[in-house]
N, C-alpha and C positions, 0 to 999 in steps of 0.2 A: 504493499500499500504506500502510495506517495503522500508523505505528510508535510511537504514543504509549505511553510507559511509565507515564503517569498518565492522569487523566481530563480534564485541562485541554485545551481546544480541541475537546472533543467536545460534541455537541448532543443532548440527550435530550428525548423526549416521553413524559410520564406522564399517561395518561388517569385521570380521577377522582383528581386529585392534591391536592384541597383538604382531605381528611380521611382518617383511618384509615390503612390500609396504604399507599395511594397517596401520602399526604402524607409519611409517614415515609420512603418511598423517595425522593421528590423532595427532601426536606431533606438526606438523606444524599448524594445525587448532587451537590447544590449545594455541600455542605461539601467535596467532592473537587475543586471547581473546574470542574465541568461546567456548561454553559449549559442551563437546565432550563425547558421549557415545560410547563405543566400545564393540564388542562381541568376544567371544572365546569359545572354547569347554571344557577347563579345569577348575576345581574347584579351584585349588591351584595356580592360576596365580598371580605373584607379579605385581600388577597394579600400574603403576607410579602415583604419586600424581597429582590430578587434573582431572583424568578420572573417569567416572562412568562406571562400568564394569557389563556386563550381560553375564552369562554363558548360551549358547544354542547350542545344537547339531543339525545342519540343516539336518542331515540324520534321525532324529527322528520326525515323523510327528506330534506327540502330542506336542512336544517342539516347533516346528515351529508354530503350530496353536496358542499356548499360547503366543508366542513371538509377532506374528503378531497382536493379539488383544491388547497387551501392547503398541506396536508402534503406534497404532491408537490413543492412548490417550497422546502421548508424545509431540505433537506439534513440529514436526521435520521440520526445515527449509532447512537443507542440508542432502541429503542421499548419501552416498558413498557405493555402493554395491561392496565390494572388496573380500569377502570370495570366495575361489575357490579351486578346486582340479583337478589334471591331472594324468591319468594313461595311460601309453604308451602300445600299443599292436598291433600286426598284425591284420588286419581287420577281417579275418576269424577266429581269435582266441579271439576276444573281448568277455569278460564275460558280459552277459546281466545285471547282478547286478551292475557291475562296470559302464557300460554305463548309467544305470538308476540313479546311485548315482551322476555321473558327471552332468547329466541334472538337477537333484534335486538341487544341491548346486549352480551350475554355472548359471542356467536359471530360474528354478521355484521359488526359494527363492527370487532372485531379482524382479521377476514379482510380487510376493505377497507383498514385502515391498514397491515397487512403488505404488501399489494399496493402501496400508495402509497409506502412507504419503500424497498422492495427495489431499484428502478432505481438510486437514488443509492448504496446500499450496494454493489451490483454494480460500479458505476463506480469506487468508492473501494476496492474489494477488501477491505472490512472492514465489519462491522456486528454488532449484538447485538440480539436480540429476546427479551424475556421476557414470556410470557403468564401472567397470574395466574389459575391454575386453582383447584382446591379439593380437599380430601380427598373431597368428594362427586363428584369426577370420577375418583376411583380406586376408591372403594367407594361405596355409596349407603345410603339410609335411607328409611323410609317418609315419604311426603308431599313427597319431593324430586324427583319425576319430571321436572318442567320444568327445574329447576336442574341436575340430573345430566345430562339430555340435552344441555344447553348446554356443560357442563364436560367431559364425555366427548368431545363434538364438538370442543372447543377443543384437547384433548390430541391427538386424531387429526390434526387439521389441522396442528398444530405439528410432529408427527413427520414428516408428509409434506413439509412445507415444509423442515425441517432437512435431510432427505435430498437435497433438490433444490438448496439454495443453499450448502451447505458448501464446495463447490469455489470459491466466490467469497469465501471468508473470512468468511461470515456464519454465526453460531451462533445457533440458535433453541431455546429451551427453555420448558417450563412449570415453575412451582413451585406446589405445592399446600399452601396454609396450612391448618392445623388450625383449632381454635376460638380465634379471636383476639379480644382484648378491644377491640372497636370498637363504634361506635354501631349499625351494621347488625346485628352479632351480638346485641346486647342487645335490639334491636327485634324480631328474628326469633325468638329463643329464649326471652326472658323470663328472670327469675331462677331459676325452677324448672327450666327447660330447661337452663340453664347448669350448675346443680348436678348434674343427672343426667349430662350429658355429661362434666363434669370428673371424675366418679367413675370414668370409663372411660379417662381419659388417664393413662398410666404416670407422667408427671411430676407429675400432680396439680394442675394449674392451667391457666388460659387462657394462650395465648401473647401476646406484646406485638408491636405493629406494628414496633417497632424491631428485633426479632429477625428478622422477615421481611425488613426492609429491608437489614439487614447482608449477608444472603446474596444477595439479588436484585442489589444493587449490585455485589458481586463477580462474580456470574454475568454481569452485563451489561457488564463492564469489560475492560480490556486484559489483566488477569492470567488470565482464563479463556481458554485457548487450545485446549482439547480436550473440553469438555463440550458436547454438542449432541444434540438430539432426545430429551431426557429430561423426565420429569415427576417432580420431586423433592418429596417431602412434608416439610413443616416443621410437625410436628404433635405433638410431645411423645411420640411413639411410638404414637399412636392407631391408625394403620392397619396396625401390625405385630403386634398382639396380638389 
């Protein structure tokens, strides 16, 4: 039984931890004393002191297979499936390769990594899994069919997983960030798109990666003892109005 009253002695894996929300989560975990492993796709990443970095391209099946085997030996206490991609397209013009790539990174890889960490968590009778979903996995919007398919799927997978592993002391949840001020958001929406969507957010601004990280790290830590199977939106009220 894991009896930690703080995060020291725990080992976390954060996919896509080199920038944006993933990086904010990884930094916060590190500040708590957690051992943090992050992934990214580039060889020449300047990794901040304290992190262990693994380069892996989740679109390359051989690399994924090798990485999953490695994760099985890592004794991961906290898994944060954060890596994701989004490509906007009209439904009847969706490129099937784009669709498949989105499902691969946003859904299949989290599934495989959850499988990889669960045996150790069961053995230890403690574990935390947080899958980074999206408001577009709770509601949707035009041109988001591929992305919403992946994120609604991630939510469903997490709910089923949580029901199955709770008896082993493993809590699994999704969090659904709203429109967060990241490089990916600005690339996908552009300035005009951001202005339009901000006008529909009750708080009236984009979220910050650090705001997501604060709750994710709590949800993934020892203080969370009773929240599981949920998909919690952190969106400035967007999905409630």
